C-alpha positions in Angstrom: 0.0 0.0 0.0 1.1 3.8 -0.2 1.5 6.2 2.3 1.8 9.3 0.5 4.6 9.0 -1.6 6.1 6.0 0.3 5.7 2.6 -1.1 5.6 0.5 2.0 7.0 -2.8 2.3 8.1 -5.4 4.9 11.4 -4.4 5.1 10.4 -1.0 6.3 9.6 -2.5 9.7 12.9 -2.5 10.9 13.1 -1.8 13.8 10.0 -2.3 15.0 7.7 -4.6 17.2 5.7 -6.7 14.9 3.1 -9.2 16.0 3.0 -12.8 14.7 -0.7 -13.0 14.9 -1.6 -16.5 15.8 -4.7 -18.6 15.1 -4.3 -22.2 15.5 -0.6 -23.5 15.5 1.2 -21.3 13.1 -1.1 -19.9 11.1 0.4 -16.3 12.0 3.8 -16.8 13.0 4.7 -18.7 9.7 4.0 -16.0 7.1 5.6 -13.8 9.1 8.6 -15.5 8.9 8.6 -15.6 5.1 7.8 -12.1 4.4 10.4 -10.7 6.8 13.4 -13.3 5.5 12.0 -12.4 1.8 12.5 -8.9 2.7 16.0 -9.5 4.1 15.0 -9.3 7.7 15.8 -12.0 10.3 12.7 -12.7 12.4 13.2 -12.4 16.4 16.5 -10.2 15.9 15.8 -7.4 13.3 12.3 -7.6 14.3 10.7 -8.6 17.8 8.0 -11.0 17.1 5.2 -11.6 19.8 2.4 -13.2 20.3 -1.2 -12.0 20.9 -3.1 -15.1 20.5 -6.1 -15.9 18.3 -8.6 -13.2 19.4 -9.6 -11.1 16.1 -10.4 -7.6 18.4 -7.0 -8.2 20.6 -5.0 -8.1 17.5 -7.3 -5.5 16.1 -6.6 -3.3 19.4 -3.1 -3.6 19.6 -2.3 -2.7 15.8 -4.8 0.4 16.1 -3.2 1.4 20.0 0.2 1.2 18.6 1.0 -1.7 21.0 2.6 -3.4 18.2 3.2 -2.2 14.7 2.6 -4.7 12.1 0.6 -7.8 12.0 0.2 -11.3 10.1 -3.5 -11.0 10.2 -6.4 -13.0 8.5 -9.9 -12.2 7.9 -12.1 -10.6 9.4 -8.9 -8.9 11.4 -7.6 -7.3 7.8 -11.1 -5.8 6.5 -11.4 -4.0 9.8 -7.8 -2.5 10.1 -7.9 -1.5 6.4 -11.6 0.0 6.5 -10.8 2.1 9.8 -7.5 3.2 8.4 -6.0 1.6 11.4 -2.9 0.2 9.3 -2.1 -0.4 5.6 -1.6 -4.1 3.7 2.2 -4.7 3.7 1.7 -7.7 1.5 -2.1 -7.8 0.2 -1.7 -11.3 -0.3 -5.5 -11.5 -1.7 -4.1 -9.7 -5.0 -3.2 -11.9 -7.7 -0.1 -9.9 -8.5 1.1 -9.7 -4.9 0.4 -13.5 -4.5 2.6 -14.1 -7.3 5.5 -12.1 -6.0 5.5 -13.6 -2.4 4.5 -17.1 -3.1 5.7 -17.8 -6.7 2.4 -18.8 -7.5 -1.0 -17.7 -8.1 -2.3 -20.5 -6.0 -1.0 -22.3 -2.9 -2.1 -25.2 -0.5 -3.9 -23.8 2.4 -6.3 -24.8 5.3 -6.8 -28.5 4.9 -8.5 -30.7 6.9 -6.0 -32.3 9.0 -6.0 -35.8 11.0 -4.0 -39.0 11.9 -3.2 -42.5 9.7 -4.6 -44.5 12.7 -7.8 -42.2 13.0 -8.5 -42.7 9.1 -7.8 -46.1 9.3 -10.2 -46.3 12.2 -13.1 -44.3 11.5 -13.0 -44.1 7.8 -16.7 -43.3 7.5 -16.3 -40.6 9.9 -13.3 -39.2 7.8 -15.1 -39.5 4.9 -18.2 -37.5 6.4 -16.2 -34.6 7.6 -14.4 -34.5 4.0 -17.8 -34.2 2.3 -19.4 -31.8 4.8 -16.0 -29.4 4.2 -16.3 -30.0 0.4 -20.5 -29.2 0.6 -19.4 -26.0 2.5 -16.6 -24.9 -0.2 -19.8 -25.3 -2.7 -21.8 -23.3 -0.7 -19.4 -20.7 -0.5 -18.6 -20.7 -4.7 -22.4 -20.6 -5.5 -23.8 -18.3 -3.0 -23.8 -14.5 -3.3 -21.7 -12.7 -0.7 -24.4 -11.1 1.1 -26.4 -14.7 1.2 -22.9 -16.0 3.1 -22.8 -12.9 5.5 -26.3 -13.5 6.7 -24.9 -17.1 7.4 -22.2 -15.8 9.4 -24.0 -13.2 11.1 -26.9 -15.1 11.8 -24.9 -17.7 13.8 -23.7 -16.3 17.6 -20.8 -18.4 17.2 -19.0 -17.3 14.0 -20.9 -13.7 14.4 -18.4 -13.7 17.4 -15.4 -13.3 15.0 -17.1 -10.8 13.3 -17.8 -8.2 16.1 -17.6 -4.7 15.5 -17.9 -5.3 11.8 -21.6 -4.4 10.0 -22.8 -6.4 7.3 -21.7 -4.2 4.4 -18.3 -4.9 5.5 -18.7 -8.4 6.2 -20.1 -8.9 2.4 -16.7 -6.9 1.3 -14.2 -8.7 2.9 -16.0 -11.8 1.6 -16.0 -10.8 -2.0 -12.2 -10.2 -1.6 -11.4 -13.5 -0.3 -14.2 -15.4 -2.4 -11.5 -16.3 -5.4 -9.3 -17.9 -3.1 -11.5 -20.9 -2.4 -11.2 -24.2 -3.6 -13.2 -27.3 -4.0 -11.6 -29.2 -1.2 -9.3 -31.4 -3.4 -5.6 -31.7 -2.5 -3.7 -29.7 -5.0 -0.1 -31.3 -5.5 0.8 -27.9 -7.4 -0.1 -26.1 -4.5 1.4 -28.1 -2.2 4.9 -28.0 -4.1 4.5 -24.0 -4.0 4.1 -24.3 0.0 6.7 -27.1 0.6 9.4 -24.8 -1.9 8.4 -21.8 0.7 9.1 -23.7 3.8 12.4 -25.2 2.4 13.6 -22.3 0.7 13.0 -19.9 4.1 14.2 -22.9 6.5 10.8 -23.0 8.4 11.1 -27.3 7.9 14.6 -29.4 8.5 13.6 -31.2 5.6 11.0 -31.6 2.4 8.5 -34.4 2.4 6.5 -35.1 -0.7 2.9 -35.0 -1.6 2.2 -38.3 -1.1 3.7 -38.3 2.6 1.6 -35.1 3.4 -1.8 -36.0 2.0 -4.4 -39.0 1.5 -6.4 -38.4 -1.2 -8.8 -41.0 -0.8 -11.8 -39.1 0.1 -10.9 -35.5 -1.1 -9.5 -36.6 -4.2 -6.7 -34.8 -5.9 -6.9 -31.8 -7.9 -6.9 -32.3 -11.9 
């Protein structure tokens, strides 16, 4: 994003206090490490990474109040930050050009349904039903208007909590922004290769694994 005549990039964070806003697992820390390393900065040395937990409201408030200088965030945090002018998008990863620049591809494999081999062996019917439920949800996202999806989100007390502070118009806008990024639920080898290449390049893993070691395509299928 631009701030006056300045082109703001991750390299401009040095020195700074940057939050790696983590949801379950490494959802925030992993991209933060990649973006910083690609910009020539060393995480935990040039930039101090802190963990604010997974509460969207707390993460937004930390940035808005100046407690941290940057966050590795996700929706609905991103849209709330942009719409209230609480910050700028240093890496607008939803933009195809930016996605290509930062990941090396127009798509990547993310947000998979994870389990263990023993669970698949012991409860194949349960695993199949879980996979089918996710695929149906993804199909609903693909075929429904953003306004209809916003009604579903805001009409459920649990999901509405995650969108606290956002009116329906903004929820519709953020859905329209990220909707093209959703797939059909199949496992993409090319998307996996993109993610593994990033993990190896930026030393996020000790050694690579294969697509076959990573995923079981029995129920979800492999993408064409």
